[in-house]
One Martini backbone bead per residue (centre of mass of N, CA, C, O) as a GRO file, in nm:
protein
  506
    1MET     BB    1   2.498  -3.435   3.911
    2SER     BB    2   2.649  -3.521   3.651
    3THR     BB    3   2.404  -3.667   3.511
    4GLU     BB    4   2.240  -3.387   3.481
    5THR     BB    5   2.489  -3.189   3.343
    6GLY     BB    6   2.707  -3.349   3.242
    7PRO     BB    7   3.051  -3.369   3.174
    8GLU     BB    8   3.063  -3.032   3.208
    9SER     BB    9   3.025  -3.007   3.488
   10ARG     BB   10   3.007  -2.729   3.726
   11THR     BB   11   3.061  -2.516   4.023
   12SER     BB   12   3.048  -2.279   3.867
   13ALA     BB   13   2.910  -2.020   3.671
   14PHE     BB   14   2.966  -2.250   3.416
   15ARG     BB   15   2.757  -2.432   3.459
   16THR     BB   16   2.553  -2.680   3.327
   17LYS     BB   17   2.246  -2.778   3.157
   18SER     BB   18   2.101  -3.032   3.044
   19VAL     BB   19   1.879  -3.121   2.815
   20GLU     BB   20   1.747  -3.351   2.976
   21GLN     BB   21   1.681  -3.179   3.229
   22SER     BB   22   1.517  -2.958   3.092
   23ILE     BB   23   1.293  -3.157   3.001
   24ARG     BB   24   1.216  -3.273   3.282
   25ASP     BB   25   1.120  -3.000   3.404
   26THR     BB   26   0.855  -2.990   3.212
   27GLU     BB   27   0.710  -3.241   3.381
   28GLU     BB   28   0.629  -3.074   3.612
   29PRO     BB   29   0.320  -3.007   3.712
   30GLU     BB   30   0.364  -2.707   3.843
   31HIS     BB   31   0.554  -2.635   3.550
   32ALA     BB   32   0.356  -2.695   3.328
   33LEU     BB   33   0.292  -2.663   2.989
   34LYS     BB   34   0.077  -2.624   2.731
   35LYS     BB   35   0.025  -2.816   2.442
   36SER     BB   36  -0.102  -2.619   2.133
   37LEU     BB   37   0.105  -2.579   1.902
   38SER     BB   38   0.175  -2.508   1.568
   39ALA     BB   39   0.323  -2.422   1.281
   40LEU     BB   40   0.112  -2.206   1.218
   41ASP     BB   41   0.116  -2.058   1.485
   42LEU     BB   42   0.417  -1.980   1.471
   43THR     BB   43   0.405  -1.822   1.205
   44VAL     BB   44   0.205  -1.614   1.305
   45PHE     BB   45   0.371  -1.505   1.529
   46GLY     BB   46   0.605  -1.409   1.356
   47VAL     BB   47   0.442  -1.217   1.176
   48GLY     BB   48   0.310  -1.054   1.406
   49VAL     BB   49   0.592  -0.938   1.525
   50ILE     BB   50   0.737  -0.822   1.266
   51ILE     BB   51   0.485  -0.678   1.171
   52GLY     BB   52   0.511  -0.326   1.196
   53THR     BB   53   0.663  -0.032   1.206
   54GLY     BB   54   0.858  -0.097   0.978
   55ILE     BB   55   0.650  -0.103   0.732
   56PHE     BB   56   0.516   0.190   0.809
   57VAL     BB   57   0.810   0.366   0.845
   58LEU     BB   58   1.109   0.286   0.755
   59THR     BB   59   1.096   0.299   0.447
   60GLY     BB   60   1.105   0.611   0.413
   61ALA     BB   61   1.363   0.689   0.573
   62VAL     BB   62   1.564   0.503   0.418
   63ALA     BB   63   1.508   0.599   0.126
   64LYS     BB   64   1.567   0.912   0.177
   65GLU     BB   65   1.866   0.874   0.354
   66ASN     BB   66   2.021   0.589   0.233
   67ALA     BB   67   1.896   0.407  -0.057
   68GLY     BB   68   1.644   0.439  -0.188
   69PRO     BB   69   1.522   0.197  -0.397
   70ALA     BB   70   1.746  -0.001  -0.252
   71THR     BB   71   1.586  -0.087   0.003
   72ALA     BB   72   1.522  -0.374  -0.087
   73LEU     BB   73   1.817  -0.472  -0.049
   74ALA     BB   74   1.838  -0.410   0.254
   75PHE     BB   75   1.627  -0.620   0.335
   76VAL     BB   76   1.787  -0.862   0.231
   77VAL     BB   77   2.035  -0.828   0.408
   78ALA     BB   78   1.892  -0.834   0.684
   79SER     BB   79   1.764  -1.116   0.632
   80ALA     BB   80   2.032  -1.270   0.616
   81VAL     BB   81   2.119  -1.218   0.904
   82CYS     BB   82   1.867  -1.348   1.031
   83GLY     BB   83   1.900  -1.625   0.889
   84LEU     BB   84   2.148  -1.716   1.041
   85ALA     BB   85   2.014  -1.708   1.318
   86ALA     BB   86   1.762  -1.888   1.251
   87LEU     BB   87   1.921  -2.155   1.216
   88CYS     BB   88   2.016  -2.162   1.510
   89TYR     BB   89   1.743  -2.155   1.644
   90ALA     BB   90   1.627  -2.409   1.511
   91GLU     BB   91   1.822  -2.612   1.635
   92PHE     BB   92   1.762  -2.550   1.934
   93ALA     BB   93   1.442  -2.563   1.944
   94SER     BB   94   1.441  -2.875   1.845
   95THR     BB   95   1.642  -2.980   2.077
   96VAL     BB   96   1.532  -2.751   2.302
   97PRO     BB   97   1.204  -2.774   2.409
   98VAL     BB   98   1.222  -2.484   2.583
   99ALA     BB   99   1.170  -2.236   2.767
  100GLY     BB  100   1.369  -1.922   2.682
  101SER     BB  101   1.552  -1.969   2.458
  102ALA     BB  102   1.860  -1.832   2.476
  103TYR     BB  103   1.881  -1.909   2.769
  104THR     BB  104   1.854  -2.218   2.744
  105PHE     BB  105   2.083  -2.251   2.537
  106ALA     BB  106   2.312  -2.140   2.713
  107TYR     BB  107   2.286  -2.341   2.950
  108ALA     BB  108   2.361  -2.598   2.763
  109SER     BB  109   2.655  -2.460   2.657
  110LEU     BB  110   2.795  -2.206   2.832
  111GLY     BB  111   2.625  -2.148   3.095
  112GLU     BB  112   2.493  -1.982   3.365
  113LEU     BB  113   2.595  -1.690   3.335
  114PRO     BB  114   2.530  -1.652   3.033
  115ALA     BB  115   2.233  -1.717   3.070
  116TRP     BB  116   2.166  -1.488   3.260
  117ILE     BB  117   2.251  -1.255   3.075
  118ILE     BB  118   2.050  -1.323   2.845
  119GLY     BB  119   1.797  -1.312   3.020
  120TRP     BB  120   1.832  -1.018   3.114
  121ASP     BB  121   1.830  -0.906   2.826
  122LEU     BB  122   1.545  -1.005   2.744
  123VAL     BB  123   1.380  -0.861   2.954
  124LEU     BB  124   1.448  -0.583   2.843
  125GLU     BB  125   1.370  -0.613   2.549
  126PHE     BB  126   1.065  -0.692   2.589
  127ALA     BB  127   0.975  -0.464   2.773
  128LEU     BB  128   1.047  -0.223   2.590
  129GLY     BB  129   0.910  -0.324   2.335
  130THR     BB  130   0.622  -0.331   2.442
  131ALA     BB  131   0.602  -0.033   2.532
  132VAL     BB  132   0.671   0.105   2.266
  133VAL     BB  133   0.441  -0.022   2.097
  134ALA     BB  134   0.209   0.076   2.276
  135VAL     BB  135   0.263   0.377   2.220
  136GLY     BB  136   0.230   0.356   1.913
  137TRP     BB  137  -0.058   0.253   1.916
  138SER     BB  138  -0.181   0.496   2.061
  139GLY     BB  139  -0.120   0.701   1.838
  140TYR     BB  140  -0.290   0.571   1.612
  141LEU     BB  141  -0.561   0.571   1.767
  142ARG     BB  142  -0.583   0.872   1.817
  143SER     BB  143  -0.594   0.949   1.519
  144LEU     BB  144  -0.861   0.805   1.462
  145ILE     BB  145  -1.029   0.946   1.678
  146ASP     BB  146  -0.987   1.234   1.574
  147ASN     BB  147  -1.130   1.189   1.292
  148VAL     BB  148  -1.423   1.156   1.462
  149GLY     BB  149  -1.402   1.380   1.715
  150TRP     BB  150  -1.227   1.247   1.927
  151HIS     BB  151  -1.078   1.335   2.261
  152LEU     BB  152  -0.816   1.319   2.460
  153PRO     BB  153  -0.676   1.414   2.720
  154PRO     BB  154  -0.357   1.506   2.768
  155GLU     BB  155  -0.327   1.350   3.048
  156LEU     BB  156  -0.421   1.063   2.874
  157SER     BB  157  -0.182   1.073   2.618
  158GLY     BB  158   0.122   1.163   2.683
  159THR     BB  159   0.115   1.503   2.561
  160ASN     BB  160   0.167   1.705   2.807
  161ASP     BB  161   0.341   2.019   2.780
  162VAL     BB  162   0.234   2.208   3.015
  163THR     BB  163   0.263   2.027   3.292
  164GLY     BB  164   0.443   1.746   3.244
  165PHE     BB  165   0.191   1.555   3.248
  166GLY     BB  166   0.148   1.205   3.146
  167PHE     BB  167  -0.102   0.950   3.060
  168ASP     BB  168  -0.115   0.647   2.885
  169LEU     BB  169  -0.400   0.488   2.874
  170LEU     BB  170  -0.402   0.303   2.618
  171ALA     BB  171  -0.138   0.153   2.674
  172PHE     BB  172  -0.213   0.046   2.948
  173LEU     BB  173  -0.470  -0.119   2.861
  174LEU     BB  174  -0.343  -0.300   2.653
  175VAL     BB  175  -0.150  -0.459   2.835
  176LEU     BB  176  -0.366  -0.568   3.026
  177ALA     BB  177  -0.536  -0.719   2.817
  178LEU     BB  178  -0.305  -0.908   2.718
  179THR     BB  179  -0.254  -1.040   2.988
  180VAL     BB  180  -0.523  -1.187   3.003
  181VAL     BB  181  -0.484  -1.355   2.746
  182LEU     BB  182  -0.225  -1.508   2.851
  183VAL     BB  183  -0.354  -1.640   3.102
  184ILE     BB  184  -0.577  -1.809   2.962
  185GLY     BB  185  -0.400  -1.877   2.684
  186MET     BB  186  -0.238  -1.985   2.400
  187LYS     BB  187  -0.476  -2.042   2.213
  188LEU     BB  188  -0.602  -1.766   2.239
  189SER     BB  189  -0.354  -1.615   2.145
  190ALA     BB  190  -0.348  -1.749   1.863
  191GLN     BB  191  -0.629  -1.659   1.772
  192VAL     BB  192  -0.590  -1.354   1.801
  193THR     BB  193  -0.340  -1.338   1.621
  194SER     BB  194  -0.464  -1.450   1.361
  195LEU     BB  195  -0.667  -1.224   1.320
  196ILE     BB  196  -0.470  -0.988   1.318
  197VAL     BB  197  -0.281  -1.091   1.086
  198ALA     BB  198  -0.491  -1.100   0.870
  199VAL     BB  199  -0.550  -0.802   0.862
  200LYS     BB  200  -0.260  -0.701   0.819
  201VAL     BB  201  -0.198  -0.853   0.553
  202VAL     BB  202  -0.428  -0.731   0.388
  203VAL     BB  203  -0.324  -0.439   0.404
  204VAL     BB  204  -0.050  -0.495   0.270
  205LEU     BB  205  -0.173  -0.609   0.004
  206ILE     BB  206  -0.316  -0.354  -0.074
  207VAL     BB  207  -0.071  -0.179  -0.104
  208ILE     BB  208   0.064  -0.346  -0.325
  209VAL     BB  209  -0.161  -0.369  -0.537
  210ALA     BB  210  -0.257  -0.072  -0.550
  211GLY     BB  211   0.029   0.062  -0.588
  212ALA     BB  212   0.111  -0.070  -0.863
  213PHE     BB  213  -0.077   0.132  -1.036
  214PHE     BB  214   0.135   0.394  -0.943
  215VAL     BB  215   0.382   0.318  -1.087
  216LYS     BB  216   0.700   0.471  -1.178
  217ALA     BB  217   0.991   0.426  -1.346
  218SER     BB  218   1.129   0.706  -1.285
  219ASN     BB  219   1.157   0.653  -0.965
  220TYR     BB  220   1.412   0.438  -1.017
  221ASP     BB  221   1.583   0.698  -1.110
  222PRO     BB  222   1.804   0.585  -0.939
  223PHE     BB  223   1.835   0.287  -0.774
  224ILE     BB  224   2.143   0.377  -0.705
  225PRO     BB  225   2.252   0.623  -0.556
  226PRO     BB  226   2.488   0.832  -0.500
  227SER     BB  227   2.737   0.873  -0.296
  228VAL     BB  228   2.727   0.990   0.053
  229PRO     BB  229   2.791   1.135   0.331
  230ALA     BB  230   2.709   1.095   0.641
  231THR     BB  231   2.549   1.226   0.891
  232GLY     BB  232   2.694   1.338   1.168
  233GLU     BB  233   2.762   1.264   1.484
  234SER     BB  234   2.804   1.339   1.829
  235GLY     BB  235   2.964   1.184   2.048
  236LEU     BB  236   2.757   0.937   2.180
  237GLN     BB  237   2.596   0.930   1.890
  238GLN     BB  238   2.805   0.775   1.777
  239PRO     BB  239   2.919   0.521   1.631
  240LEU     BB  240   3.132   0.287   1.747
  241VAL     BB  241   3.293   0.248   1.481
  242GLN     BB  242   3.383   0.547   1.473
  243VAL     BB  243   3.526   0.566   1.749
  244LEU     BB  244   3.730   0.320   1.704
  245PHE     BB  245   3.795   0.346   1.358
  246GLY     BB  246   3.679   0.602   1.183
  247TYR     BB  247   3.417   0.502   1.059
  248ALA     BB  248   3.208   0.640   0.805
  249PRO     BB  249   2.915   0.629   0.703
  250THR     BB  250   2.714   0.584   0.411
  251ASN     BB  251   2.507   0.721   0.166
  252PHE     BB  252   2.432   0.546  -0.058
  253GLY     BB  253   2.511   0.341  -0.262
  254VAL     BB  254   2.641   0.045  -0.177
  255MET     BB  255   2.706   0.118   0.125
  256GLY     BB  256   2.418   0.228   0.185
  257ILE     BB  257   2.282  -0.046   0.199
  258PHE     BB  258   2.427  -0.131   0.467
  259THR     BB  259   2.332   0.103   0.632
  260ALA     BB  260   2.030   0.039   0.593
  261ALA     BB  261   2.040  -0.250   0.714
  262SER     BB  262   2.101  -0.153   1.010
  263ILE     BB  263   1.808  -0.036   1.026
  264VAL     BB  264   1.599  -0.254   0.897
  265PHE     BB  265   1.656  -0.480   1.093
  266PHE     BB  266   1.442  -0.384   1.309
  267ALA     BB  267   1.197  -0.501   1.143
  268PHE     BB  268   1.278  -0.815   1.242
  269ILE     BB  269   1.217  -0.799   1.517
  270GLY     BB  270   1.093  -1.121   1.678
  271PHE     BB  271   1.146  -1.411   1.566
  272ASP     BB  272   1.279  -1.517   1.839
  273VAL     BB  273   1.005  -1.552   1.998
  274VAL     BB  274   0.924  -1.827   1.895
  275ALA     BB  275   1.129  -1.996   2.075
  276THR     BB  276   0.965  -1.948   2.352
  277ALA     BB  277   0.731  -2.175   2.244
  278ALA     BB  278   0.845  -2.473   2.249
  279GLU     BB  279   0.696  -2.599   2.504
  280GLU     BB  280   0.398  -2.530   2.348
  281THR     BB  281   0.460  -2.752   2.134
  282LYS     BB  282   0.370  -3.041   1.996
  283LEU     BB  283   0.617  -3.045   1.746
  284PRO     BB  284   0.914  -2.906   1.776
  285GLN     BB  285   1.110  -3.061   1.588
  286ARG     BB  286   0.932  -2.971   1.333
  287ASP     BB  287   0.791  -2.671   1.389
  288MET     BB  288   1.009  -2.462   1.464
  289PRO     BB  289   1.156  -2.425   1.197
  290ARG     BB  290   0.907  -2.347   1.035
  291GLY     BB  291   0.827  -2.094   1.198
  292ILE     BB  292   1.086  -1.931   1.181
  293LEU     BB  293   1.150  -1.944   0.868
  294GLY     BB  294   0.865  -1.878   0.756
  295SER     BB  295   0.826  -1.592   0.879
  296LEU     BB  296   1.082  -1.462   0.759
  297PHE     BB  297   1.007  -1.505   0.458
  298ILE     BB  298   0.736  -1.360   0.445
  299CYS     BB  299   0.840  -1.078   0.546
  300THR     BB  300   1.047  -1.029   0.326
  301VAL     BB  301   0.856  -1.020   0.087
  302LEU     BB  302   0.681  -0.784   0.196
  303TYR     BB  303   0.903  -0.571   0.231
  304VAL     BB  304   1.004  -0.564  -0.059
  305ALA     BB  305   0.735  -0.497  -0.195
  306VAL     BB  306   0.679  -0.231  -0.049
  307SER     BB  307   0.939  -0.076  -0.128
  308ILE     BB  308   0.893  -0.091  -0.434
  309VAL     BB  309   0.620   0.053  -0.444
  310VAL     BB  310   0.680   0.319  -0.294
  311THR     BB  311   0.929   0.409  -0.473
  312GLY     BB  312   0.733   0.408  -0.733
  313MET     BB  313   0.512   0.618  -0.648
  314GLN     BB  314   0.758   0.784  -0.516
  315LYS     BB  315   1.001   0.983  -0.477
  316TYR     BB  316   1.245   0.937  -0.247
  317THR     BB  317   1.281   1.256  -0.187
  318GLU     BB  318   0.944   1.270  -0.109
  319LEU     BB  319   0.921   1.102   0.125
  320SER     BB  320   0.787   1.009   0.409
  321ILE     BB  321   0.879   0.942   0.741
  322ASP     BB  322   0.613   0.893   0.918
  323ALA     BB  323   0.402   0.822   0.642
  324PRO     BB  324   0.472   0.674   0.357
  325LEU     BB  325   0.221   0.513   0.264
  326ALA     BB  326  -0.001   0.727   0.299
  327ASP     BB  327   0.141   0.963   0.140
  328ALA     BB  328   0.166   0.817  -0.130
  329PHE     BB  329  -0.140   0.809  -0.180
  330LYS     BB  330  -0.192   1.111  -0.161
  331ALA     BB  331  -0.003   1.181  -0.414
  332THR     BB  332  -0.221   1.013  -0.606
  333GLY     BB  333  -0.523   1.085  -0.499
  334HIS     BB  334  -0.564   0.856  -0.230
  335PRO     BB  335  -0.638   0.921   0.094
  336TRP     BB  336  -0.814   0.677   0.204
  337TYR     BB  337  -0.572   0.481   0.248
  338ALA     BB  338  -0.473   0.600   0.516
  339GLY     BB  339  -0.694   0.474   0.695
  340VAL     BB  340  -0.626   0.178   0.633
  341ILE     BB  341  -0.329   0.191   0.733
  342SER     BB  342  -0.392   0.282   1.024
  343PHE     BB  343  -0.564   0.037   1.091
  344GLY     BB  344  -0.339  -0.172   1.044
  345ALA     BB  345  -0.154  -0.063   1.264
  346VAL     BB  346  -0.335  -0.101   1.506
  347ILE     BB  347  -0.372  -0.404   1.471
  348GLY     BB  348  -0.073  -0.495   1.439
  349LEU     BB  349   0.048  -0.389   1.720
  350MET     BB  350  -0.099  -0.586   1.899
  351SER     BB  351   0.066  -0.846   1.820
  352VAL     BB  352   0.339  -0.742   1.906
  353CYS     BB  353   0.275  -0.713   2.207
  354LEU     BB  354   0.180  -0.994   2.270
  355ILE     BB  355   0.445  -1.152   2.184
  356MET     BB  356   0.648  -0.997   2.361
  357LEU     BB  357   0.514  -1.069   2.624
  358LEU     BB  358   0.539  -1.368   2.592
  359GLY     BB  359   0.845  -1.385   2.580
  360GLN     BB  360   0.906  -1.269   2.861
  361THR     BB  361   0.749  -1.472   3.038
  362ARG     BB  362   0.912  -1.726   2.946
  363VAL     BB  363   1.186  -1.641   3.043
  364PHE     BB  364   1.110  -1.584   3.339
  365PHE     BB  365   1.004  -1.867   3.394
  366ALA     BB  366   1.265  -2.027   3.338
  367MET     BB  367   1.442  -1.881   3.552
  368SER     BB  368   1.256  -1.961   3.792
  369ARG     BB  369   1.269  -2.274   3.760
  370ASP     BB  370   1.597  -2.256   3.804
  371GLY     BB  371   1.630  -2.027   4.056
  372LEU     BB  372   1.729  -1.734   3.952
  373LEU     BB  373   1.444  -1.687   4.036
  374PRO     BB  374   1.173  -1.691   4.193
  375ARG     BB  375   0.966  -1.975   4.219
  376PHE     BB  376   0.686  -1.843   4.236
  377PHE     BB  377   0.685  -1.776   3.905
  378SER     BB  378   0.667  -2.103   3.804
  379VAL     BB  379   0.374  -2.128   3.848
  380THR     BB  380   0.094  -2.275   3.723
  381HIS     BB  381  -0.212  -2.287   3.615
  382PRO     BB  382  -0.447  -2.530   3.687
  383ARG     BB  383  -0.612  -2.470   3.410
  384PHE     BB  384  -0.428  -2.300   3.182
  385ARG     BB  385  -0.111  -2.353   3.194
  386THR     BB  386   0.010  -2.076   3.295
  387PRO     BB  387   0.235  -1.813   3.391
  388TYR     BB  388   0.054  -1.604   3.581
  389ARG     BB  389   0.245  -1.457   3.776
  390ALA     BB  390   0.446  -1.344   3.571
  391THR     BB  391   0.238  -1.211   3.384
  392VAL     BB  392   0.116  -1.011   3.585
  393LEU     BB  393   0.367  -0.863   3.675
  394LEU     BB  394   0.473  -0.774   3.394
  395GLY     BB  395   0.216  -0.640   3.289
  396VAL     BB  396   0.203  -0.417   3.502
  397VAL     BB  397   0.482  -0.294   3.464
  398ILE     BB  398   0.456  -0.227   3.159
  399ALA     BB  399   0.205  -0.053   3.181
  400ILE     BB  400   0.344   0.169   3.350
  401ILE     BB  401   0.567   0.235   3.150
  402ALA     BB  402   0.375   0.309   2.913
  403GLY     BB  403   0.215   0.535   3.076
  404PHE     BB  404   0.477   0.721   3.204
  405THR     BB  405   0.707   0.670   2.988
  406ASN     BB  406   0.973   0.814   2.807
  407ILE     BB  407   1.136   0.569   2.576
  408GLU     BB  408   1.281   0.642   2.303
  409GLU     BB  409   1.590   0.620   2.381
  410LEU     BB  410   1.560   0.312   2.496
  411ALA     BB  411   1.471   0.146   2.238
  412VAL     BB  412   1.763   0.062   2.132
  413LEU     BB  413   1.800  -0.172   2.338
  414VAL     BB  414   1.646  -0.378   2.174
  415ASN     BB  415   1.856  -0.408   1.948
  416ILE     BB  416   2.111  -0.497   2.109
  417GLY     BB  417   1.973  -0.738   2.250
  418THR     BB  418   1.917  -0.906   1.996
  419LEU     BB  419   2.211  -0.927   1.889
  420PHE     BB  420   2.327  -1.061   2.141
  421ALA     BB  421   2.154  -1.315   2.117
  422PHE     BB  422   2.264  -1.407   1.845
  423VAL     BB  423   2.555  -1.454   1.941
  424VAL     BB  424   2.493  -1.669   2.162
  425VAL     BB  425   2.352  -1.880   1.985
  426ALA     BB  426   2.580  -1.932   1.785
  427LEU     BB  427   2.792  -2.019   1.999
  428GLY     BB  428   2.617  -2.252   2.114
  429VAL     BB  429   2.625  -2.437   1.866
  430ILE     BB  430   2.928  -2.488   1.871
  431PHE     BB  431   2.952  -2.601   2.163
  432LEU     BB  432   2.742  -2.834   2.141
  433ARG     BB  433   2.878  -2.985   1.912
  434ARG     BB  434   3.132  -3.053   2.088
  435THR     BB  435   2.999  -3.160   2.370
  436ARG     BB  436   2.721  -3.289   2.193
  437PRO     BB  437   2.733  -3.491   1.929
  438ASP     BB  438   2.500  -3.711   2.033
  439LEU     BB  439   2.274  -3.525   1.994
  440PRO     BB  440   1.966  -3.506   1.898
  441ARG     BB  441   1.876  -3.363   1.565
  442ALA     BB  442   1.613  -3.255   1.387
  443PHE     BB  443   1.785  -2.986   1.335
  444SER     BB  444   2.053  -2.871   1.118
  445ALA     BB  445   2.280  -2.656   1.077
  446PRO     BB  446   2.473  -2.545   0.842
  447LEU     BB  447   2.807  -2.503   0.833
  448VAL     BB  448   2.950  -2.604   1.085
  449PRO     BB  449   3.094  -2.310   1.210
  450TRP     BB  450   3.057  -2.089   0.977
  451LEU     BB  451   2.771  -1.984   1.011
  452PRO     BB  452   2.791  -1.880   1.308
  453ILE     BB  453   3.028  -1.693   1.252
  454ALA     BB  454   2.871  -1.514   1.051
  455SER     BB  455   2.654  -1.429   1.254
  456VAL     BB  456   2.841  -1.289   1.453
  457ALA     BB  457   2.967  -1.082   1.256
  458ALA     BB  458   2.702  -0.947   1.164
  459SER     BB  459   2.598  -0.862   1.441
  460LEU     BB  460   2.845  -0.692   1.528
  461TRP     BB  461   2.826  -0.487   1.304
  462LEU     BB  462   2.550  -0.372   1.383
  463MET     BB  463   2.629  -0.294   1.670
  464LEU     BB  464   2.855  -0.083   1.582
  465ASN     BB  465   2.621   0.109   1.450
  466LEU     BB  466   2.560   0.191   1.724
  467PRO     BB  467   2.543   0.393   1.966
  468THR     BB  468   2.746   0.453   2.230
  469GLU     BB  469   2.522   0.501   2.437
  470THR     BB  470   2.395   0.224   2.410
  471TRP     BB  471   2.639   0.064   2.520
  472LEU     BB  472   2.643   0.192   2.802
  473ARG     BB  473   2.359   0.111   2.893
  474PHE     BB  474   2.397  -0.192   2.849
  475GLY     BB  475   2.635  -0.221   3.048
  476VAL     BB  476   2.479  -0.144   3.302
  477TRP     BB  477   2.267  -0.369   3.289
  478MET     BB  478   2.467  -0.605   3.296
  479ALA     BB  479   2.604  -0.534   3.564
  480LEU     BB  480   2.350  -0.561   3.732
  481GLY     BB  481   2.299  -0.861   3.660
  482VAL     BB  482   2.556  -0.973   3.797
  483VAL     BB  483   2.482  -0.884   4.084
  484VAL     BB  484   2.214  -1.046   4.102
  485TYR     BB  485   2.339  -1.322   4.066
  486TYR     BB  486   2.539  -1.319   4.314
  487ALA     BB  487   2.304  -1.241   4.528
  488TYR     BB  488   2.102  -1.494   4.413
  489GLY     BB  489   2.115  -1.702   4.174
  490ARG     BB  490   2.362  -1.885   4.254
  491SER     BB  491   2.237  -1.992   4.536
  492HIS     BB  492   1.940  -2.082   4.388
  493SER     BB  493   2.027  -2.281   4.203
  494ARG     BB  494   1.936  -2.598   4.109
  495VAL     BB  495   2.211  -2.704   4.016
  496GLY     BB  496   2.374  -2.610   4.264
  497ARG     BB  497   2.202  -2.753   4.482
  498ALA     BB  498   2.240  -3.039   4.376
  499GLU     BB  499   2.550  -3.045   4.407
  500ARG     BB  500   2.512  -2.988   4.733
  501GLY     BB  501   2.240  -3.150   4.833
  502ASP     BB  502   1.989  -2.999   4.826
  503ASP     BB  503   1.669  -2.917   4.866
  504LEU     BB  504   1.425  -2.899   4.581
  505GLY     BB  505   1.126  -2.843   4.692
  506ALA     BB  506   1.141  -2.513   4.716
   0.00000   0.00000   0.00000
């Protein structure tokens, strides 16, 4: 099997799977995905998943509590961190155009166990991310329904505090509906996403253009408010950097911009999902870098513009935390814009759910095709050429999670999971450059190894700013993943079975 897994092939848990073999596996008829996506489709996917609750909610909280009008600079800093990771993703996705994103990249560079760990991490990230956004979408939709005089019973809105029981019917139905869309096919998913993103971007542009007429220069004074100590948390709620090094983050001032960046970073979560669609892209070598980097650039421009307009419309000390955009228009005497913004949020969050669910199914599919999860889930639909078994399983599970579970505290696991993926991909670029310098690269990240090293350092710094409790929960999930790998994945791995000479037909 040495010719299949490259010169670095190993019989241990760190055996690698060559890029060539990964690509050959995509050509197996029963596991082949349909190639139907263009650079425009990928860019739309990226914009669709990035622009969500971040632009509608985070702007107000961060401006009021962390950075003031300089929130725009915090978005730039966070985008720069994502940009470092995006260049690494672009190199991998164009070189290894296989479903699975960071999981597949890690398998080709770092080995099977690291690949399993990152795949296990992504399954959690996308599952919780989809469920959390679905619950948020349900809240916005209930608000719109309430405005026209319709009301869901508390038992079906997930908000019944009297009996202690609540089922979020809207979130449940949304995930099931999007599951059907994904089963039918990627092109339909792209078309639905394009329509949703068009509506969402129009709403954002309305906010920017209309809001610009109500900007007051006095609201920008001071642009960078004087520094003050951040309100400290206690116990496990303290950032890990504070527990380990005694460093207490500050709000406002220059350092407050970086504190704010560690928060608004989460508004960019999702661009890495674009890489999971590499196998379904017509010309991945050309279009994956365009989709990843293009979507990140577009969203950065929109985020910066919105934050500048909102902090100019209303003094940062008076901004609403829950609905900053809508309340800023109310403060100017134009409350009807609030309805437009809420409608944009409802439409926009649908695309976020769709694409995060897409990302999870593709990672799960790739792990199943490699034998690390049951191969039953890697069979594609004979007509739609989509991983329908994995999609249906995950869609139902996430729908139940969204319907029954209050997962607000677990949502931060999405953040640490994304940053961990950034670290793994950046390290993978360095390793693959050393082990396979001969590999054709349609797109090469510049300044290797220094750029990936900077990406690792920036991601680790943001991870250290997350609560200690989040690290503990993440550690428990990772430990469980290692147990599952040694109990099932290692013995069923296609690479391992090929090395042992086992029959791979099953």
